[in-house]
Structures are given as C-alpha cells and as structure tokens.
C-alpha positions as CSV (number, residue, x, y, z in Angstrom):
1,M,-0.4,0.3,0.2
2,A,1.2,3.5,-1.0
3,Y,1.5,6.4,1.5
4,L,2.8,9.7,2.3
5,L,4.3,10.1,6.1
6,D,2.2,12.3,7.9
7,H,3.7,14.2,11.2
8,R,1.0,14.0,12.9
9,R,0.4,10.1,13.0
10,C,4.4,9.9,13.3
11,A,7.0,9.3,16.3
12,L,10.9,10.0,16.0
13,L,12.8,7.2,17.6
14,V,16.5,7.8,17.9
15,I,18.2,4.6,19.3
16,D,21.6,4.8,21.0
17,P,23.8,7.5,18.8
18,Q,26.7,7.4,21.9
19,E,30.2,8.1,22.2
20,R,31.8,5.4,22.6
21,L,29.6,3.2,20.1
22,M,29.4,6.1,17.2
23,A,33.1,6.0,17.5
24,A,33.2,2.9,15.6
25,I,30.4,3.6,13.3
26,H,30.4,3.5,9.6
27,K,29.6,7.0,8.6
28,A,28.6,8.5,11.9
29,E,28.9,11.9,11.1
30,R,26.5,11.6,8.2
31,V,23.8,9.6,10.9
32,S,24.6,12.3,13.4
33,R,24.2,15.2,11.0
34,N,20.6,13.4,9.4
35,T,19.3,12.9,12.8
36,A,20.4,16.1,14.2
37,L,18.1,17.4,11.1
38,L,14.8,15.0,11.8
39,V,14.8,15.9,15.4
40,R,15.0,19.5,14.6
41,A,12.2,19.2,12.5
42,A,10.2,16.9,14.6
43,K,10.6,19.6,17.2
44,E,9.5,22.1,15.1
45,L,6.5,20.1,14.1
46,S,6.0,19.4,17.6
47,M,6.1,15.7,17.0
48,P,6.9,12.8,19.9
49,I,10.3,11.9,20.2
50,L,11.3,8.8,21.8
51,A,15.1,8.5,22.5
52,T,17.2,5.1,23.9
53,T,21.1,4.5,25.2
54,Q,22.1,1.3,25.1
55,Y,24.0,0.7,28.4
56,V,25.0,4.2,29.4
57,K,27.3,3.4,32.1
58,G,29.8,1.6,29.2
59,L,28.6,3.3,25.9
60,G,28.7,7.0,27.6
61,P,26.5,10.0,26.6
62,F,24.8,10.8,22.9
63,V,27.4,12.7,20.9
64,P,27.8,16.3,21.4
65,E,26.1,17.3,18.6
66,L,23.3,15.3,19.3
67,A,23.2,15.8,23.3
68,E,22.2,19.7,23.9
69,L,19.2,18.7,21.0
70,L,17.8,15.7,22.9
71,E,18.8,16.8,26.6
72,D,14.9,18.1,26.7
73,V,13.9,14.2,25.2
74,E,13.3,11.8,27.8
75,T,15.5,9.2,27.5
76,I,15.2,5.2,28.2
77,D,18.8,3.5,29.4
78,K,18.5,-0.2,28.2
79,M,20.3,-3.4,28.0
80,E,17.8,-5.1,25.4
81,F,18.8,-4.7,21.6
82,N,14.6,-4.7,20.7
83,S,13.5,-1.5,22.7
84,F,10.1,-3.4,23.2
85,L,11.6,-5.4,25.5
86,N,12.3,-2.9,27.9
87,A,9.8,-2.3,30.4
88,D,10.2,1.2,30.2
89,F,10.2,1.8,26.4
90,R,6.7,-0.2,26.0
91,R,5.3,2.3,28.6
92,A,6.6,5.7,26.5
93,A,5.3,3.6,23.5
94,A,1.9,3.0,24.5
95,A,1.8,6.6,26.1
96,L,2.3,8.0,22.6
97,P,-1.1,9.7,21.0
98,A,-3.4,6.9,19.7
99,S,-3.3,9.1,16.6
100,V,0.9,8.3,16.4
101,D,0.8,4.6,14.2
102,T,4.1,5.1,12.7
103,L,8.0,5.4,14.1
104,V,10.8,7.6,11.9
105,I,13.6,5.3,13.0
106,T,17.9,6.8,13.4
107,G,20.4,5.2,15.1
108,V,22.7,2.3,15.6
109,E,23.2,-0.4,15.0
110,A,21.1,-0.8,11.9
111,H,21.2,-4.7,12.3
112,I,21.0,-4.8,16.4
113,C,18.9,-2.4,17.8
114,I,17.1,-0.9,14.5
115,Y,16.6,-3.9,13.1
116,Q,14.9,-5.7,16.4
117,T,12.9,-2.7,17.2
118,A,11.5,-2.2,13.9
119,V,11.1,-5.7,14.0
120,G,9.4,-5.4,17.8
121,A,7.5,-2.6,16.4
122,M,5.9,-3.9,13.4
123,S,5.1,-7.2,14.7
124,G,2.5,-5.8,17.2
125,A,3.9,-8.3,19.8
126,F,3.9,-6.2,22.5
127,G,0.6,-4.7,22.5
128,R,0.8,-1.8,19.6
129,S,2.4,-2.5,15.9
130,F,3.5,0.4,14.3
131,E,4.5,1.5,10.6
132,C,8.1,1.8,10.3
133,W,10.5,3.9,8.2
134,I,13.7,3.5,8.6
135,A,15.8,6.5,7.5
136,E,18.7,4.9,6.0
137,D,21.3,7.7,6.1
138,A,20.4,8.2,10.1
139,V,21.2,4.9,10.8
140,S,24.6,3.0,10.2
141,S,26.8,0.0,11.3
142,R,29.9,-0.1,12.6
143,Q,30.6,-2.2,9.2
144,K,29.0,-1.1,5.8
145,R,27.6,-4.7,4.9
146,N,26.0,-5.4,8.1
147,W,23.9,-1.6,7.6
148,K,23.2,-2.6,4.2
149,S,21.5,-5.8,4.9
150,A,20.3,-4.6,7.9
151,I,18.4,-2.1,5.5
152,R,17.6,-4.8,2.5
153,L,16.2,-7.2,5.4
154,L,14.1,-4.4,7.1
155,G,12.5,-3.4,3.6
156,Q,11.5,-7.1,3.3
157,Q,10.1,-7.5,6.5
158,G,7.9,-4.1,5.7
159,A,9.7,-1.0,7.0
160,C,9.7,1.9,4.5
161,C,13.8,2.5,3.7
162,G,14.8,5.9,2.5
163,P,17.0,9.2,3.2
164,S,16.1,11.7,6.1
165,E,15.3,14.5,3.5
166,L,12.6,11.8,1.7
167,I,11.2,11.7,5.3
168,L,11.6,15.5,6.1
169,Y,9.6,16.9,2.9
170,Q,7.0,14.2,3.6
171,W,6.7,16.1,7.4
172,L,6.9,19.4,5.7
173,E,4.2,19.3,2.8
174,R,4.7,22.4,1.3
175,A,7.4,25.4,1.0
176,G,6.7,28.6,2.3
177,T,5.3,27.2,5.8
178,S,7.2,28.8,9.0
179,V,8.1,25.4,9.6
180,F,10.0,25.4,6.6
181,K,12.0,28.3,6.9
182,A,12.8,27.3,10.2
183,M,14.4,23.9,8.5
184,L,15.7,26.0,5.9
185,P,18.8,26.6,7.0
186,Y,20.0,22.9,7.8
187,L,18.9,22.1,4.4
188,K,21.6,24.0,2.6
C-alpha cells in the first residue's frame, strides 16, 4: 500500500547514538547530521520523540552534536537490543497519542537494535503495532555490509527505507510555511 508520511501520525525514535559506540560506526558523521536534521524537524512540528541509550554507563552519553538537541527528551537506558523488550520503553511507546501509528527510526546499530526494534514495532507483539520508516542515511553499523544487509532485510520485513530528506519533505508538505523557513538553514 502506497502512502505519504503525515507528521501528525509519526513519532521519531532515536536509538543509541552514543559517544563510544559512534566512534566505531561507519559514516558516523552522516548519521549524526541526519539524525539532528530529523530531531529539529520533529521539534518544529511538535512531534513526539522517543530516545534510547544502550547501557549508558559503558557506552557513554549521546554524541555532543545530538546531546543538546535531545536534552529535553526523556531518554530510556536499556540493556535490551529490541527496545520493546524494555518495560520503560514499552510504557513510553504505549503513551504515544493514539493518532501516532508510524515510527521514524534513526540511530545505531542498523543490524542489531534498529532491526530488532523495528521488527518488534511492526509485529504488534508488545501490545501496539506501528508502521516503520527507517531513515537509511541516519542509521548505520560498525561495518558497511551489516548496515546494507539490515536496510535490505527491513525493507523485506515491511519497513519503508529512504533518505532523511525524503522523510523530512513529506513531514513539511509544502514550502513557505514557518516550519519550512525554520528548517531551511539546515537543508543547504
């Protein structure tokens, strides 16, 4: 079924872009830059944002370029790879407005936490199912081949995978709005 994203039906999910982990990630700068773009847009559009860290004591805080943008977002620290296996995350996902039926996912690692969380979201096995859009240039893995495999497999599982700008411009819907103008400096 073909459809366009409607920001009123989306939440942004930022998974584990932490200092020690991102230091080993393929194209980490690209992941951080595009995640920041989507976080800024989500905030401008008053969209819900969920964020996770993986064992913050060991992998450290968010990378500096995202830490400030996410400082007002509740962050759930987890040990689980599939975020839906974490009780606090399930509560946060369940608390999303009923109108939200789509998660736009960014972060790392594509073949581990992104893959398992997206499949968990789409399966409905945790009480609520979501459509998933993977911002493929805002996710990655330590090795390029793992990132590529994850994107391919997620598409086969039913997730939509595309670049951040493809997602962003669907959220924006049109030029000339105050949100479009606020985002313009980040789109050049």
